[in-house]
N, C-alpha and C positions, 0 to 999 in steps of 0.2 A: 583758287580751288581749295587751298588749305583753310581759308577763311570760311568758305561755305560749309565745309565739314564741321568746323567748330560750332557754327550756328545750328546745324542740324542736331549735333550732339546735345547742345544746351536745350533745344526745344524738346527733344525726347525725354531728357531728365526732368524737365519742368512738367511735362505732361504726366509722367509716371508719378511724380510727387503729388500732383493735383488729384489723380485718380485714387492714390492711397489715402489721401486726406478725406476724400468724399466717401470712402468705404466701398468703392466700386471693385477694387482688387482686394478681396478678403477671403478667397477660397482657402488658402492655407491656414489663416487664423481661425476661420469658421470650422474647418475640419478638426483642428486641434481642440477647439472648445467642445465640439460634439463628442469626440472620443472621451474627453474628461467627464462630460456629463453622463455618458453611458456607463462608464465605470462607476461613477458615484451613485447612480440610481440602480445599479444592478442588484439583484437579490441573491447573487452568488454566495454560497456558503461552502466551507470545506466539509461540512457534515450535512448530507442531504439525501433525499429519496433517489432511487433509481429512476431512469426515464422509462416511459411506456415503449415497449418494443413488440414485434410480432410474437416473440416467445414469452413475454411477460407483460400483460396488460395492466398489472396492478403496481402502482408506485408504493414502495415501502420505505419508511424512515428507519435509520439505525436506532437501536436501543442501547444506551450507554450508561453504565453505572455512574453515579454521581462522584465516586471516589477515583474514577479513571481520569487520566489526563490525555487530551488529544491536542497536539500542537497545532497552532493555526496554519502551519505550512504542510500539515498532513491531510489526506483525504480519506473520509469514511463515508461510503456511499451504499445505499440500498439496504437489503435484508441482512443486517449485521447485528450481532449481539456481542457486546464487550463487557466483561465482568469487572469486579471490584479491583481497585489498585493497579489497573493496567496502565502502562506507559506507552504512548504512541508518539514517536519522535518525528522531527521535521522530515518532510519529503516522503514519508511512508504512505503507501496506498493500500487501503483495505476496500476493495471495489467489488461489491456484490450486485453487478448489473447484468451479468450473463449467467454465471453459476451462483446458486443461492440455496440455503443460507450459508453465511460465514459465521463461525462461532470462535470467540477468544475467551479462554477461561481466566479465572481470578489470578492476579499477581503475575500475569505473563507480561512480556515486553516486546514491542515491535519497534525496532530501532531504525535509524536513518536509512531511507531509500529502500526499505523492505517492501516487497509486493505480495499481497494476498489477492488472488484472483482465481477464477475457475471456468471450466468449460460449461457450456449450456446444460442446465438441469431440467428445463421444461422445453417441449417442442412447441410448434405453433398451434397445436390443439390443446395446449396446457397439460399435456400428459408428461409424467416424469421420465427423464432420460436416465434410466437406472444405472447404466454403465458409468455415468458421470457423478454418481453419488457414493458417499462412504457412510457406513453405519457405525455409530458409537452409542453404546448403551440403549439400543433399541430405537434411536432416532437417526434420521438421515441428514447429511450435510454435504455441501459442495467442498467446504474446507472446515476442518475442525482442529482447533489448537487448544490443548488441555491447560491445566493449571501449572503455574510456576515454570512456564516455558520461555526460553529466550530465543528470539529471532534476531540474530546479530546483523550488523550493517550490510545492506545490499543483498541479503539472502532472499530467496523466493520460495513460497509454498503455493503451488498452482494446483487447484483441484481438478479432478477428485483427489483429495489428500487429507490425511489426518496426522497429527503429531501428539504423542502421548504426554502425560504429565512429567514434569521435572526433566525435560529434554532440552538440550542445547543445540541449536542450529547455527553453525558458525558463519563467519563473514563470507558472503558470496556463495554459500551453499545453495543447493537446488533440490526441491522435492516436487515430484510430479507423478500422478497416478500411483501413489504409494501410501503405505501406512507405516509410520515410524512409532516404535514402541515407547514405553515409559523408561525414564532414566537412560536415555541414549545420548550420544554425541555425534553430530556430523561436523567434522573438523572443517576449517575454511577451504572453500572451493570444491568440496566433495559434492556428490549428487546421488540421489536415490530415484530411479525411474522405473515404474512398473513393478515394484517389489514391496514386500512386507519385512521390515526390519524388526527382529525380535527384541524384547525388553533387554536393557542392560548391555547393548552392543554399541560399538563405535565404528564410523567409517573414517579411515585415515585421510588426511589432507590430500586433495586432488583426485581421490579415487572416485570413479563413476560406477555405481552398482546398477546393473540392468537385468540381472537374472536372479531368480529366487535361490538358486544354488549358491551364488555368490553371497547373497544376503544371509543365508543360513550359516555360512562359514565365517562371518564377520567376527573379529576378536571381541571377547567379553571385557567389560570394564572391571578391572580389579583394583585393589587398594593402592597398587603402585602405578596406576595409570595417571599420566601427567595432568589430565583435565578432569579428573574424577569430581572435584569440588568446584570447578569453574562456574557451573550454572548457578549454584547456591549463591555465590558472591555476586554474580550479575543480577540475579533476581532481587537480592537485598538492595543493591544500588538503585535499581530502577523503580522499585516500590517507593523508596524514599524520594526519588526524583519526582514521581507523580504527585506525591504529597506536597513536596516543596513548590512545584510549579502551580498546583492548585491554590496554595496559600498566597502565592505571589500575584495571581491573576485576579 
């Protein structure tokens, strides 16, 4: 009985080896080759047009200044305009496929894992959804980021929203349905939801501002404020990083 089992085992192994040699058992190998081929032949790009959707039948490609740097691991999609000397770091997402347009001003920086996105700004009849748009200098945007703005690691600006010039949005801070003034600071993990933050104010770390009364009472940035000059330093570093990465690429 033991002898018969050994013979059967040998026959099965021999048959398997013969089939492998003839190419009959090749599903795993073939599947692997197909995946590799698809990836190789893909036209995927991290900078690309938005898809056609019921609310937006027009694909629009980003417009990016030649002095800006977009890391290959970042995504910039759709109706986005990025100004001069902007630094967009790895894993950042600037995605104008629902709310559009998104604007990023000169010398601003979008750091690692930052998200810029927005609620739908056109309905299925291509009519503007006004409540999901913000107006800056007579023009309407889903998200507007001014000049010399720092969006620190993992922060989110979700439209409708605007961020004024020379403002620092700290790590993991959140802006939604809000307008942030010029020369403001949102300290790490703070949030502004449905409010307008006046110029020159700051939101302390961890504070969530959800009423206009709270926003109007926010502390002013004075000469002795600890983070008064933080944004200047961060902008300086990132402008030179953009320049350096562009030279290296």
